[in-house]
N, CA and C atoms as a LAMMPS dump frame, in Angstrom:
ITEM: TIMESTEP
0
ITEM: NUMBER OF ATOMS
243
ITEM: BOX BOUNDS ff ff ff
-5.0000000000000000e+02 5.0000000000000000e+02
-5.0000000000000000e+02 5.0000000000000000e+02
-5.0000000000000000e+02 5.0000000000000000e+02
ITEM: ATOMS id mol type element x y z
1 1 1 N 345.747 -465.557 310.408
2 1 2 C 345.41 -464.517 311.37
3 1 3 C 344.105 -464.901 312.059
4 2 1 N 344.047 -464.757 313.353
5 2 2 C 342.861 -465.122 314.131
6 2 3 C 341.69 -464.194 313.811
7 3 1 N 340.473 -464.729 313.984
8 3 2 C 339.254 -463.959 313.746
9 3 3 C 339.277 -462.662 314.551
10 4 1 N 339.016 -461.542 313.888
11 4 2 C 338.974 -460.25 314.549
12 4 3 C 340.331 -459.619 314.792
13 5 1 N 341.409 -460.317 314.431
14 5 2 C 342.751 -459.79 314.671
15 5 3 C 343.211 -458.98 313.46
16 6 1 N 343.718 -457.787 313.722
17 6 2 C 344.224 -456.923 312.66
18 6 3 C 345.732 -456.777 312.796
19 7 1 N 346.374 -456.581 311.665
20 7 2 C 347.825 -456.398 311.634
21 7 3 C 348.12 -454.918 311.425
22 8 1 N 348.971 -454.348 312.274
23 8 2 C 349.466 -452.977 312.138
24 8 3 C 350.819 -453.046 311.446
25 9 1 N 351.017 -452.209 310.428
26 9 2 C 352.334 -452.175 309.79
27 9 3 C 352.566 -450.842 309.107
28 10 1 N 353.802 -450.557 308.822
29 10 2 C 354.208 -449.368 308.087
30 10 3 C 354.648 -449.829 306.705
31 11 1 N 354.199 -449.134 305.658
32 11 2 C 354.659 -449.429 304.309
33 11 3 C 355.262 -448.166 303.711
34 12 1 N 356.186 -448.323 302.795
35 12 2 C 356.827 -447.199 302.13
36 12 3 C 356.197 -447.025 300.753
37 13 1 N 355.659 -445.839 300.489
38 13 2 C 355.066 -445.518 299.193
39 13 3 C 355.702 -444.222 298.709
40 14 1 N 356.524 -444.31 297.695
41 14 2 C 357.212 -443.139 297.138
42 14 3 C 357.892 -442.296 298.214
43 15 1 N 358.542 -442.949 299.165
44 15 2 C 359.278 -442.249 300.213
45 15 3 C 358.456 -441.844 301.413
46 16 1 N 357.153 -442.101 301.388
47 16 2 C 356.297 -441.799 302.534
48 16 3 C 356.09 -443.066 303.356
49 17 1 N 356.179 -442.96 304.662
50 17 2 C 355.907 -444.082 305.55
51 17 3 C 354.437 -444.01 305.966
52 18 1 N 353.639 -444.966 305.472
53 18 2 C 352.2 -444.969 305.738
54 18 3 C 351.837 -446.123 306.666
55 19 1 N 350.967 -445.825 307.616
56 19 2 C 350.476 -446.839 308.549
57 19 3 C 349.273 -447.54 307.928
58 20 1 N 349.275 -448.882 307.981
59 20 2 C 348.21 -449.688 307.39
60 20 3 C 347.699 -450.686 308.423
61 21 1 N 346.394 -450.863 308.466
62 21 2 C 345.738 -451.934 309.229
63 21 3 C 345.148 -452.894 308.218
64 22 1 N 345.325 -454.191 308.42
65 22 2 C 344.669 -455.15 307.55
66 22 3 C 344.403 -456.443 308.299
67 23 1 N 343.459 -457.214 307.785
68 23 2 C 343.108 -458.485 308.393
69 23 3 C 342 -459.158 307.61
70 24 1 N 341.596 -460.329 308.081
71 24 2 C 340.527 -461.072 307.434
72 24 3 C 341.055 -462.172 306.545
73 25 1 N 340.13 -462.901 305.949
74 25 2 C 340.455 -464.04 305.098
75 25 3 C 340.847 -463.577 303.698
76 26 1 N 341.961 -464.107 303.195
77 26 2 C 342.453 -463.719 301.877
78 26 3 C 341.466 -464.021 300.754
79 27 1 N 340.679 -465.079 300.886
80 27 2 C 339.751 -465.465 299.819
81 27 3 C 338.418 -464.723 299.896
82 28 1 N 338.204 -463.934 300.929
83 28 2 C 336.947 -463.199 301.116
84 28 3 C 336.948 -461.897 300.301
85 29 1 N 335.769 -461.309 300.082
86 29 2 C 335.702 -460.005 299.408
87 29 3 C 336.508 -458.963 300.187
88 30 1 N 337.03 -457.979 299.487
89 30 2 C 337.863 -456.945 300.119
90 30 3 C 337.058 -455.685 300.406
91 31 1 N 337.329 -455.073 301.566
92 31 2 C 336.747 -453.783 301.946
93 31 3 C 337.886 -452.847 302.315
94 32 1 N 337.87 -451.633 301.753
95 32 2 C 338.887 -450.63 302.076
96 32 3 C 338.203 -449.487 302.8
97 33 1 N 338.713 -449.142 303.988
98 33 2 C 338.153 -448.069 304.8
99 33 3 C 339.057 -446.85 304.742
100 34 1 N 338.453 -445.666 304.675
101 34 2 C 339.215 -444.424 304.655
102 34 3 C 338.637 -443.489 305.715
103 35 1 N 339.48 -443.034 306.617
104 35 2 C 339.028 -442.166 307.709
105 35 3 C 338.826 -440.737 307.228
106 36 1 N 338.093 -439.969 308.017
107 36 2 C 337.9 -438.548 307.74
108 36 3 C 338.804 -437.705 308.63
109 37 1 N 338.753 -436.395 308.462
110 37 2 C 339.552 -435.469 309.263
111 37 3 C 338.812 -435.179 310.549
112 38 1 N 339.389 -435.152 311.689
113 38 2 C 340.801 -435.357 312.025
114 38 3 C 341.051 -436.745 312.61
115 39 1 N 340.298 -437.722 312.198
116 39 2 C 340.426 -439.085 312.72
117 39 3 C 341.613 -439.808 312.105
118 40 1 N 341.833 -441.036 312.558
119 40 2 C 342.843 -441.914 311.99
120 40 3 C 342.223 -443.307 311.843
121 41 1 N 342.994 -444.256 311.363
122 41 2 C 342.476 -445.617 311.193
123 41 3 C 342.068 -446.237 312.528
124 42 1 N 342.549 -445.7 313.633
125 42 2 C 342.182 -446.223 314.955
126 42 3 C 340.668 -446.152 315.174
127 43 1 N 340.011 -445.159 314.607
128 43 2 C 338.562 -445.017 314.748
129 43 3 C 337.809 -446.131 314.018
130 44 1 N 338.45 -446.735 313.032
131 44 2 C 337.817 -447.775 312.222
132 44 3 C 338.061 -449.183 312.752
133 45 1 N 339.003 -449.327 313.68
134 45 2 C 339.412 -450.644 314.173
135 45 3 C 338.239 -451.505 314.668
136 46 1 N 337.316 -450.992 315.507
137 46 2 C 336.223 -451.852 315.995
138 46 3 C 335.357 -452.426 314.871
139 47 1 N 335.039 -451.624 313.873
140 47 2 C 334.228 -452.085 312.749
141 47 3 C 335.01 -453.1 311.913
142 48 1 N 336.292 -452.814 311.69
143 48 2 C 337.131 -453.72 310.907
144 48 3 C 337.256 -455.081 311.595
145 49 1 N 337.396 -455.076 312.922
146 49 2 C 337.497 -456.344 313.657
147 49 3 C 336.227 -457.167 313.502
148 50 1 N 335.062 -456.516 313.537
149 50 2 C 333.79 -457.231 313.36
150 50 3 C 333.647 -457.803 311.95
151 51 1 N 334.019 -457.024 310.949
152 51 2 C 333.83 -457.449 309.563
153 51 3 C 334.913 -458.397 309.06
154 52 1 N 336.027 -458.497 309.772
155 52 2 C 337.138 -459.319 309.29
156 52 3 C 336.81 -460.811 309.251
157 53 1 N 335.746 -461.237 309.908
158 53 2 C 335.347 -462.643 309.826
159 53 3 C 334.643 -462.954 308.498
160 54 1 N 334.186 -461.898 307.795
161 54 2 C 333.467 -462.091 306.532
162 54 3 C 334.124 -461.428 305.336
163 55 1 N 335.178 -460.643 305.569
164 55 2 C 335.817 -459.909 304.476
165 55 3 C 337.288 -459.684 304.793
166 56 1 N 338.035 -459.396 303.749
167 56 2 C 339.41 -458.951 303.931
168 56 3 C 339.33 -457.429 304.061
169 57 1 N 339.824 -456.88 305.173
170 57 2 C 339.649 -455.459 305.464
171 57 3 C 340.993 -454.73 305.447
172 58 1 N 340.964 -453.489 304.96
173 58 2 C 342.157 -452.647 304.867
174 58 3 C 341.801 -451.221 305.272
175 59 1 N 342.727 -450.557 305.935
176 59 2 C 342.607 -449.119 306.211
177 59 3 C 344.013 -448.563 306.321
178 60 1 N 344.159 -447.294 306.032
179 60 2 C 345.46 -446.643 306.186
180 60 3 C 345.257 -445.261 306.778
181 61 1 N 346.299 -444.778 307.435
182 61 2 C 346.307 -443.394 307.887
183 61 3 C 346.818 -442.547 306.728
184 62 1 N 346.081 -441.509 306.373
185 62 2 C 346.529 -440.617 305.314
186 62 3 C 347.836 -439.947 305.728
187 63 1 N 348.649 -439.491 304.769
188 63 2 C 349.94 -438.879 305.101
189 63 3 C 349.793 -437.743 306.117
190 64 1 N 350.603 -437.823 307.175
191 64 2 C 350.604 -436.8 308.208
192 64 3 C 349.564 -436.988 309.292
193 65 1 N 348.787 -438.057 309.218
194 65 2 C 347.728 -438.293 310.2
195 65 3 C 347.961 -439.647 310.866
196 66 1 N 347.601 -439.748 312.135
197 66 2 C 347.778 -441.005 312.861
198 66 3 C 349.246 -441.385 312.915
199 67 1 N 349.552 -442.611 312.461
200 67 2 C 350.928 -443.087 312.498
201 67 3 C 351.64 -442.969 311.152
202 68 1 N 351.013 -442.304 310.168
203 68 2 C 351.677 -442.02 308.897
204 68 3 C 352.402 -440.685 309.018
205 69 1 N 353.427 -440.505 308.204
206 69 2 C 354.198 -439.258 308.272
207 69 3 C 354.08 -438.483 306.963
208 70 1 N 354.364 -437.18 307.034
209 70 2 C 354.392 -436.346 305.839
210 70 3 C 355.773 -436.465 305.21
211 71 1 N 355.962 -435.85 304.077
212 71 2 C 357.267 -435.887 303.426
213 71 3 C 358.342 -435.248 304.289
214 72 1 N 357.97 -434.277 305.093
215 72 2 C 358.941 -433.621 305.965
216 72 3 C 359.2 -434.441 307.233
217 73 1 N 358.519 -435.583 307.367
218 73 2 C 358.71 -436.435 308.532
219 73 3 C 357.924 -435.991 309.746
220 74 1 N 356.959 -435.103 309.558
221 74 2 C 356.167 -434.602 310.679
222 74 3 C 354.79 -435.255 310.689
223 75 1 N 354.321 -435.59 311.87
224 75 2 C 352.966 -436.102 312.04
225 75 3 C 352.061 -434.932 312.389
226 76 1 N 350.966 -434.776 311.651
227 76 2 C 350.026 -433.69 311.931
228 76 3 C 349.182 -434.036 313.136
229 77 1 N 348.692 -433.041 313.862
230 77 2 C 347.85 -433.331 315.026
231 77 3 C 346.554 -434.011 314.607
232 78 1 N 346.106 -434.965 315.398
233 78 2 C 344.84 -435.639 315.152
234 78 3 C 344.227 -436.023 316.475
235 79 1 N 342.97 -436.359 316.477
236 79 2 C 342.307 -436.821 317.7
237 79 3 C 342.694 -438.266 317.934
238 80 1 N 343.074 -438.593 319.141
239 80 2 C 343.431 -439.973 319.481
240 80 3 C 342.362 -440.546 320.387
241 81 1 N 342.084 -441.834 320.259
242 81 2 C 341.106 -442.523 321.113
243 81 3 C 341.801 -443.096 322.307
């Protein structure tokens, strides 16, 4: 993955579809970012892109926020950038 490039993907966790951002060097230290309410992982993208040259970075949208869904399949309202 190129420097500063993040990968967007959906993963399934116990039937929930969660949106994940990740990037950086596999051999580097890992950093996990968690957004607050009512933000999503999109708010963390600029910082993650900067740090991905020195660390392996991860963030996810909590269930029902951003591009993650709730068990009922509904996305809760959030602020978008």
